[in-house]
LUMPA-563304 format. One record per residue: residue in one letter; x, y, z of N, C-alpha, C, O, CB in turn. Coordinates in nm, 2 decimals, padded with zeros to 4 digits, always signed. Glycine has a CB too. Example, Ala and Ser with C-alpha at 12.3 -4.5 7.8 and 13.67 -1.06 7.14 Angstrom:
<pts>
PT r    n_u    n_v    n_w   ca_u   ca_v   ca_w    c_u    c_v    c_w    o_u    o_v    o_w   cb_u   cb_v   cb_w
PT a +01.32 -00.57 +00.78 +01.23 -00.45 +00.78 +01.32 -00.33 +00.78 +01.42 -00.33 +00.85 +01.13 -00.45 +00.90
PT s +01.28 -00.22 +00.71 +01.37 -00.11 +00.71 +01.29 +00.00 +00.79 +01.34 +00.11 +00.80 +01.41 -00.06 +00.57
</pts>
This chain:
<pts>
PT r    n_u    n_v    n_w   ca_u   ca_v   ca_w    c_u    c_v    c_w    o_u    o_v    o_w   cb_u   cb_v   cb_w
PT m +00.09 -00.12 +00.00 +00.00 +00.00 +00.00 +00.09 +00.12 +00.00 +00.19 +00.13 +00.06 -00.10 +00.00 +00.12
PT k +00.05 +00.23 -00.07 +00.12 +00.35 -00.08 +00.11 +00.43 +00.05 +00.02 +00.42 +00.12 +00.08 +00.44 -00.20
PT r +00.22 +00.51 +00.08 +00.21 +00.59 +00.20 +00.10 +00.69 +00.18 +00.08 +00.74 +00.07 +00.35 +00.66 +00.22
PT g +00.04 +00.73 +00.29 -00.06 +00.84 +00.29 -00.20 +00.78 +00.27 -00.29 +00.86 +00.29 -00.03 +00.94 +00.19
PT n -00.21 +00.66 +00.23 -00.34 +00.60 +00.22 -00.44 +00.68 +00.13 -00.56 +00.68 +00.16 -00.40 +00.58 +00.36
PT g -00.38 +00.74 +00.02 -00.46 +00.81 -00.07 -00.50 +00.95 -00.03 -00.57 +01.02 -00.11 -00.59 +00.74 -00.09
PT v -00.44 +01.00 +00.08 -00.47 +01.14 +00.12 -00.36 +01.22 +00.07 -00.24 +01.19 +00.08 -00.48 +01.15 +00.27
PT r -00.40 +01.34 +00.01 -00.30 +01.43 -00.05 -00.30 +01.56 +00.03 -00.40 +01.60 +00.08 -00.33 +01.46 -00.20
PT a -00.18 +01.61 +00.04 -00.16 +01.74 +00.10 -00.13 +01.84 +00.00 -00.05 +01.82 -00.10 -00.05 +01.74 +00.21
PT r -00.19 +01.96 +00.01 -00.17 +02.07 -00.09 -00.12 +02.19 -00.01 -00.19 +02.23 +00.08 -00.29 +02.10 -00.17
PT a +00.00 +02.24 -00.04 +00.06 +02.35 +00.04 +00.03 +02.48 -00.03 +00.03 +02.48 -00.16 +00.20 +02.32 +00.06
PT s +00.01 +02.58 +00.04 +00.01 +02.72 -00.01 +00.11 +02.80 +00.08 +00.17 +02.74 +00.17 -00.13 +02.78 -00.02
PT d +00.12 +02.92 +00.05 +00.21 +03.00 +00.13 +00.18 +03.00 +00.28 +00.27 +03.00 +00.36 +00.22 +03.14 +00.08
PT e +00.05 +03.01 +00.31 +00.01 +03.03 +00.45 -00.05 +02.91 +00.52 -00.07 +02.90 +00.64 -00.08 +03.14 +00.46
PT s -00.09 +02.81 +00.44 -00.17 +02.70 +00.50 -00.13 +02.57 +00.43 -00.07 +02.56 +00.32 -00.32 +02.73 +00.49
PT l -00.18 +02.46 +00.49 -00.17 +02.33 +00.43 -00.30 +02.26 +00.44 -00.36 +02.25 +00.55 -00.06 +02.24 +00.51
PT e -00.36 +02.23 +00.33 -00.49 +02.16 +00.32 -00.47 +02.02 +00.29 -00.38 +01.98 +00.21 -00.58 +02.23 +00.22
PT v -00.55 +01.93 +00.36 -00.54 +01.79 +00.33 -00.67 +01.75 +00.27 -00.78 +01.78 +00.32 -00.51 +01.71 +00.46
PT e -00.67 +01.67 +00.16 -00.79 +01.63 +00.09 -00.79 +01.48 +00.08 -00.68 +01.42 +00.05 -00.80 +01.70 -00.04
PT s -00.90 +01.42 +00.08 -00.92 +01.28 +00.05 -00.96 +01.28 -00.10 -01.04 +01.36 -00.14 -01.03 +01.21 +00.14
PT p -00.90 +01.18 -00.17 -00.94 +01.17 -00.32 -01.09 +01.15 -00.34 -01.14 +01.17 -00.44 -00.86 +01.07 -00.38
PT e -01.16 +01.09 -00.24 -01.30 +01.07 -00.25 -01.38 +01.19 -00.23 -01.50 +01.19 -00.24 -01.34 +00.96 -00.15
PT a -01.32 +01.30 -00.19 -01.39 +01.42 -00.15 -01.47 +01.48 -00.27 -01.58 +01.54 -00.25 -01.30 +01.53 -00.10
PT t -01.42 +01.47 -00.39 -01.49 +01.52 -00.51 -01.49 +01.42 -00.62 -01.40 +01.32 -00.62 -01.43 +01.65 -00.56
PT h -01.58 +01.43 -00.72 -01.57 +01.34 -00.83 -01.47 +01.39 -00.93 -01.41 +01.30 -01.00 -01.71 +01.34 -00.90
PT e -01.44 +01.51 -00.93 -01.34 +01.57 -01.02 -01.21 +01.58 -00.95 -01.21 +01.61 -00.83 -01.39 +01.71 -01.08
PT q -01.10 +01.56 -01.01 -00.97 +01.58 -00.95 -00.95 +01.72 -00.90 -00.99 +01.82 -00.97 -00.85 +01.54 -01.04
PT p -00.90 +01.75 -00.78 -00.88 +01.88 -00.73 -00.79 +01.97 -00.83 -00.82 +02.09 -00.84 -00.81 +01.88 -00.60
PT t -00.69 +01.91 -00.89 -00.61 +01.98 -00.98 -00.69 +02.03 -01.10 -00.67 +02.14 -01.16 -00.49 +01.90 -01.03
PT d -00.79 +01.95 -01.15 -00.88 +02.00 -01.26 -00.96 +02.12 -01.22 -00.98 +02.21 -01.30 -00.97 +01.88 -01.30
PT l -01.01 +02.11 -01.09 -01.09 +02.23 -01.04 -01.00 +02.35 -01.04 -01.05 +02.46 -01.08 -01.15 +02.20 -00.90
PT v -00.88 +02.34 -00.99 -00.79 +02.46 -00.98 -00.75 +02.51 -01.12 -00.75 +02.63 -01.14 -00.66 +02.42 -00.90
PT r -00.73 +02.42 -01.21 -00.69 +02.46 -01.35 -00.81 +02.53 -01.41 -00.79 +02.64 -01.48 -00.66 +02.33 -01.44
PT a -00.93 +02.48 -01.40 -01.05 +02.55 -01.45 -01.07 +02.69 -01.39 -01.10 +02.78 -01.46 -01.17 +02.46 -01.43
PT a -01.05 +02.69 -01.26 -01.06 +02.82 -01.19 -00.95 +02.92 -01.23 -00.98 +03.04 -01.25 -01.05 +02.80 -01.03
PT l -00.83 +02.87 -01.25 -00.72 +02.96 -01.30 -00.75 +03.01 -01.44 -00.71 +03.12 -01.47 -00.59 +02.88 -01.29
PT a -00.81 +02.93 -01.52 -00.84 +02.97 -01.66 -00.95 +03.08 -01.65 -00.94 +03.17 -01.73 -00.89 +02.85 -01.74
PT r -01.05 +03.06 -01.56 -01.15 +03.17 -01.55 -01.09 +03.30 -01.50 -01.12 +03.41 -01.54 -01.26 +03.12 -01.46
PT l -01.00 +03.28 -01.40 -00.93 +03.40 -01.35 -00.85 +03.47 -01.46 -00.85 +03.59 -01.46 -00.83 +03.36 -01.23
PT a -00.79 +03.40 -01.54 -00.71 +03.46 -01.65 -00.80 +03.53 -01.75 -00.76 +03.63 -01.81 -00.63 +03.35 -01.73
PT e -00.92 +03.48 -01.77 -01.02 +03.55 -01.85 -01.06 +03.69 -01.79 -01.06 +03.79 -01.86 -01.14 +03.47 -01.88
PT e -01.08 +03.69 -01.66 -01.14 +03.80 -01.60 -01.03 +03.90 -01.55 -01.04 +04.02 -01.55 -01.22 +03.76 -01.48
PT y -00.92 +03.84 -01.50 -00.81 +03.92 -01.44 -00.67 +03.86 -01.49 -00.60 +03.79 -01.41 -00.82 +03.92 -01.28
PT p -00.63 +03.89 -01.61 -00.51 +03.83 -01.67 -00.39 +03.86 -01.59 -00.31 +03.77 -01.57 -00.49 +03.89 -01.81
PT r -00.37 +03.98 -01.54 -00.24 +04.01 -01.46 -00.24 +03.93 -01.33 -00.13 +03.87 -01.30 -00.23 +04.16 -01.43
PT k -00.35 +03.92 -01.27 -00.35 +03.84 -01.14 -00.33 +03.69 -01.17 -00.26 +03.63 -01.09 -00.49 +03.86 -01.07
PT a -00.38 +03.64 -01.28 -00.35 +03.50 -01.31 -00.20 +03.48 -01.35 -00.14 +03.38 -01.32 -00.44 +03.46 -01.43
PT e -00.14 +03.58 -01.41 +00.00 +03.58 -01.44 +00.08 +03.57 -01.32 +00.18 +03.50 -01.31 +00.04 +03.70 -01.53
PT v +00.04 +03.65 -01.22 +00.11 +03.65 -01.09 +00.11 +03.51 -01.02 +00.21 +03.46 -00.98 +00.05 +03.76 -00.99
PT v -00.01 +03.45 -01.03 -00.03 +03.32 -00.97 +00.06 +03.22 -01.04 +00.13 +03.14 -00.98 -00.17 +03.27 -00.98
PT t +00.06 +03.22 -01.18 +00.14 +03.13 -01.26 +00.29 +03.15 -01.23 +00.36 +03.05 -01.21 +00.11 +03.15 -01.40
PT l +00.33 +03.27 -01.23 +00.48 +03.29 -01.21 +00.52 +03.25 -01.07 +00.63 +03.20 -01.05 +00.51 +03.44 -01.23
PT h +00.43 +03.28 -00.97 +00.47 +03.26 -00.83 +00.45 +03.11 -00.79 +00.55 +03.05 -00.73 +00.39 +03.34 -00.74
PT i +00.34 +03.05 -00.82 +00.31 +02.91 -00.78 +00.36 +02.81 -00.88 +00.43 +02.72 -00.85 +00.17 +02.89 -00.76
PT v +00.33 +02.82 -01.01 +00.36 +02.72 -01.11 +00.51 +02.73 -01.14 +00.58 +02.63 -01.15 +00.28 +02.75 -01.23
PT c +00.56 +02.85 -01.16 +00.70 +02.86 -01.19 +00.80 +02.87 -01.07 +00.92 +02.85 -01.08 +00.72 +02.98 -01.28
PT g +00.74 +02.91 -00.96 +00.82 +02.91 -00.83 +00.90 +03.04 -00.81 +01.00 +03.04 -00.73 +00.91 +02.80 -00.83
PT h +00.87 +03.15 -00.88 +00.95 +03.27 -00.87 +00.91 +03.34 -00.74 +00.79 +03.34 -00.70 +00.93 +03.36 -00.99
PT p +01.00 +03.40 -00.67 +00.97 +03.48 -00.55 +00.89 +03.61 -00.59 +00.91 +03.65 -00.71 +01.09 +03.52 -00.47
PT m +00.81 +03.66 -00.50 +00.73 +03.78 -00.54 +00.81 +03.90 -00.59 +00.76 +03.96 -00.68 +00.65 +03.82 -00.41
PT p +00.92 +03.93 -00.54 +01.00 +04.05 -00.60 +01.03 +04.02 -00.75 +01.02 +04.12 -00.83 +01.12 +04.07 -00.52
PT r +01.06 +03.90 -00.78 +01.09 +03.87 -00.92 +00.96 +03.88 -01.00 +00.96 +03.92 -01.12 +01.16 +03.73 -00.94
PT v +00.85 +03.82 -00.95 +00.72 +03.82 -01.02 +00.69 +03.97 -01.05 +00.64 +04.00 -01.16 +00.61 +03.75 -00.93
PT a +00.70 +04.06 -00.95 +00.66 +04.20 -00.97 +00.74 +04.26 -01.09 +00.68 +04.33 -01.17 +00.69 +04.28 -00.84
PT k +00.87 +04.23 -01.09 +00.95 +04.28 -01.20 +00.91 +04.22 -01.34 +00.90 +04.29 -01.44 +01.10 +04.25 -01.18
PT m +00.88 +04.09 -01.34 +00.84 +04.03 -01.46 +00.71 +04.08 -01.51 +00.69 +04.09 -01.64 +00.84 +03.88 -01.44
PT v +00.62 +04.11 -01.42 +00.49 +04.15 -01.46 +00.49 +04.31 -01.49 +00.40 +04.36 -01.56 +00.38 +04.12 -01.35
PT g +00.59 +04.37 -01.43 +00.60 +04.52 -01.46 +00.52 +04.60 -01.36 +00.47 +04.71 -01.40 +00.56 +04.55 -01.60
PT v +00.50 +04.55 -01.24 +00.43 +04.63 -01.13 +00.52 +04.64 -01.01 +00.62 +04.57 -01.00 +00.29 +04.56 -01.10
PT s +00.47 +04.72 -00.91 +00.55 +04.73 -00.79 +00.53 +04.60 -00.71 +00.43 +04.52 -00.73 +00.50 +04.85 -00.71
PT l +00.61 +04.58 -00.61 +00.60 +04.46 -00.53 +00.47 +04.46 -00.45 +00.40 +04.36 -00.44 +00.72 +04.45 -00.43
PT a +00.43 +04.58 -00.40 +00.30 +04.59 -00.33 +00.18 +04.55 -00.42 +00.09 +04.49 -00.37 +00.29 +04.74 -00.28
PT t +00.19 +04.60 -00.54 +00.08 +04.56 -00.64 +00.08 +04.41 -00.66 -00.03 +04.35 -00.66 +00.09 +04.64 -00.77
PT a +00.19 +04.35 -00.69 +00.20 +04.21 -00.71 +00.15 +04.13 -00.59 +00.08 +04.03 -00.60 +00.34 +04.16 -00.74
PT e +00.18 +04.18 -00.47 +00.13 +04.11 -00.35 -00.02 +04.13 -00.33 -00.09 +04.03 -00.29 +00.20 +04.17 -00.22
PT r -00.07 +04.24 -00.37 -00.22 +04.26 -00.36 -00.29 +04.17 -00.46 -00.39 +04.11 -00.44 -00.26 +04.41 -00.39
PT d -00.23 +04.16 -00.58 -00.28 +04.07 -00.68 -00.28 +03.92 -00.63 -00.38 +03.85 -00.66 -00.20 +04.08 -00.82
PT w -00.17 +03.89 -00.57 -00.16 +03.75 -00.51 -00.27 +03.72 -00.41 -00.33 +03.62 -00.41 -00.02 +03.73 -00.45
PT i -00.29 +03.82 -00.32 -00.39 +03.80 -00.21 -00.53 +03.79 -00.27 -00.61 +03.70 -00.24 -00.38 +03.92 -00.11
PT f -00.56 +03.88 -00.37 -00.69 +03.87 -00.44 -00.71 +03.74 -00.51 -00.81 +03.68 -00.50 -00.70 +03.99 -00.54
PT a -00.60 +03.70 -00.58 -00.61 +03.57 -00.66 -00.63 +03.45 -00.58 -00.71 +03.36 -00.61 -00.49 +03.56 -00.75
PT k -00.56 +03.44 -00.46 -00.58 +03.33 -00.37 -00.73 +03.32 -00.32 -00.79 +03.22 -00.32 -00.49 +03.34 -00.25
PT a -00.78 +03.44 -00.28 -00.92 +03.44 -00.24 -01.02 +03.41 -00.35 -01.11 +03.33 -00.33 -00.96 +03.58 -00.18
PT w -00.99 +03.46 -00.47 -01.08 +03.44 -00.58 -01.08 +03.29 -00.62 -01.19 +03.23 -00.65 -01.04 +03.53 -00.70
PT l -00.96 +03.24 -00.63 -00.95 +03.09 -00.67 -01.01 +03.00 -00.56 -01.08 +02.90 -00.60 -00.80 +03.06 -00.69
PT g -00.99 +03.03 -00.44 -01.05 +02.95 -00.33 -01.20 +02.95 -00.34 -01.26 +02.85 -00.32 -01.01 +03.01 -00.20
PT e -01.26 +03.07 -00.37 -01.40 +03.08 -00.38 -01.45 +03.00 -00.50 -01.56 +02.94 -00.50 -01.45 +03.22 -00.38
PT a -01.38 +03.02 -00.61 -01.42 +02.95 -00.74 -01.42 +02.80 -00.72 -01.51 +02.73 -00.77 -01.32 +02.99 -00.85
PT v -01.31 +02.75 -00.65 -01.31 +02.60 -00.63 -01.42 +02.56 -00.53 -01.48 +02.45 -00.55 -01.17 +02.56 -00.57
PT k -01.44 +02.64 -00.43 -01.55 +02.61 -00.34 -01.69 +02.60 -00.41 -01.76 +02.51 -00.38 -01.55 +02.71 -00.22
PT q -01.71 +02.69 -00.50 -01.84 +02.69 -00.57 -01.85 +02.57 -00.67 -01.95 +02.52 -00.68 -01.85 +02.82 -00.65
PT a -01.73 +02.54 -00.73 -01.73 +02.42 -00.82 -01.76 +02.30 -00.74 -01.84 +02.21 -00.79 -01.60 +02.41 -00.89
PT r -01.70 +02.28 -00.62 -01.73 +02.16 -00.54 -01.87 +02.16 -00.50 -01.94 +02.05 -00.50 -01.64 +02.16 -00.42
PT a -01.93 +02.27 -00.46 -02.07 +02.28 -00.42 -02.16 +02.24 -00.53 -02.27 +02.18 -00.51 -02.11 +02.42 -00.37
PT g -02.12 +02.27 -00.65 -02.20 +02.24 -00.77 -02.20 +02.09 -00.80 -02.29 +02.04 -00.87 -02.15 +02.32 -00.89
PT e -02.10 +02.02 -00.75 -02.09 +01.88 -00.78 -02.19 +01.80 -00.69 -02.22 +01.68 -00.72 -01.95 +01.83 -00.76
PT e -02.23 +01.85 -00.58 -02.31 +01.78 -00.49 -02.46 +01.77 -00.53 -02.54 +01.71 -00.46 -02.31 +01.84 -00.35
</pts>
């Protein structure tokens, strides 16, 4: 049997969430990808900040330079995007029930 018994941990900057694979019918990564795609449609710069910071692993000062905004603006975009994505995933999960 694999370690973790099918439970996955997902880390973010401030928290660690643990999910059971049985929690949703759709894979959590699919929900996040779909939410990130919607974020990119509505808020392209904020989605770029998420992609550069989380997917590519760049620190926020580098992300700010790459996007062409101040560090404070990049950090505000990051805070907004985390909340927006969290709510989008929550709504998607609620829609599955």
